[in-house]
C-alpha positions in Angstrom: -49.6 -45.2 62.3 -50.1 -43.4 58.9 -48.9 -40.0 57.9 -50.9 -36.9 58.8 -52.8 -35.0 56.2 -50.2 -32.2 56.3 -47.4 -34.7 55.7 -49.2 -36.3 52.8 -50.0 -33.1 50.9 -46.8 -31.3 51.7 -44.2 -33.9 50.9 -43.3 -32.1 47.7 -44.0 -28.6 48.8 -41.3 -25.9 49.2 -39.8 -25.6 52.6 -41.0 -22.1 53.3 -44.7 -22.3 54.3 -45.5 -18.8 53.0 -44.1 -19.6 49.6 -45.9 -22.9 49.6 -49.2 -21.2 50.2 -48.7 -18.7 47.4 -47.1 -21.2 45.0 -49.5 -24.1 45.4 -52.3 -24.7 47.8 -52.9 -28.4 48.2 -56.2 -29.5 46.7 -58.2 -31.8 48.9 -61.5 -33.5 48.0 -63.6 -34.9 50.8 -66.3 -37.4 49.7 -68.8 -38.2 52.4 -72.6 -38.3 52.5 -72.7 -37.0 56.1 -73.2 -33.2 55.8 -72.0 -32.4 59.4 -68.8 -34.3 58.8 -68.2 -32.5 55.5 -68.8 -29.1 57.1 -66.4 -30.0 59.9 -63.7 -31.2 57.6 -64.0 -28.2 55.3 -63.8 -25.8 58.3 -60.8 -27.6 59.9 -58.8 -27.9 56.6 -59.6 -24.3 55.4 -58.4 -22.9 58.8 -54.9 -24.0 57.8 -55.0 -21.5 54.9 -52.9 -23.8 52.7 -55.6 -26.1 51.4 -58.2 -25.7 48.8 -61.0 -27.9 50.0 -63.8 -29.3 47.8 -66.6 -31.5 49.1 -68.9 -34.0 47.5 -71.9 -35.7 49.1 -72.8 -38.2 46.3 -70.8 -41.4 45.5 -72.2 -41.4 41.9 -69.6 -39.7 39.8 -67.0 -39.4 42.5 -64.4 -41.4 40.6 -64.9 -39.3 37.5 -64.7 -36.1 39.5 -61.4 -37.1 41.1 -60.0 -38.2 37.7 -61.0 -34.9 36.1 -59.9 -32.6 39.0 -56.8 -34.4 40.1 -56.6 -33.4 43.8 -53.5 -33.9 45.9 -55.5 -35.8 48.5 -58.9 -37.6 48.6 -60.6 -38.3 51.9 -63.2 -40.9 51.1 -66.0 -42.4 53.2 -65.7 -46.1 52.3 -69.4 -46.6 53.5 -70.8 -43.8 51.3 -74.0 -44.7 49.6 -74.3 -47.9 51.7 -73.1 -51.3 50.7 -69.7 -51.4 49.0 -69.8 -48.2 47.1 -66.8 -46.5 48.8 -64.7 -49.6 48.4 -65.6 -49.7 44.7 -64.6 -46.1 44.3 -61.3 -46.7 46.2 -60.5 -49.7 44.1 -61.2 -47.8 40.8 -58.9 -45.0 42.0 -56.1 -47.2 43.0 -56.2 -49.3 39.8 -56.1 -46.3 37.6 -52.5 -45.0 37.1 -53.9 -41.5 36.3 -55.4 -41.2 39.8 -52.6 -42.7 41.9 
């Protein structure tokens, strides 16, 4: 089983959680066209008080947004926009050394 969200975004964080919050809140971008899902993810992640959460509903421009804003973690709906759009975004992100 994969790592939890907390494990992924905190692997390089300071050991003291208070210092980690003040020094650097992990930036998470959630890309999904389902508004209730986005609202739920934003609420759950912001409750942790150590994540800055940004959400996007459109697949168009998602790659450019991630490349420009450089979040610590991207949660991507691979079926966003229908067809293969999410997979295309994922492939572009993983092939670009600047977004790995």
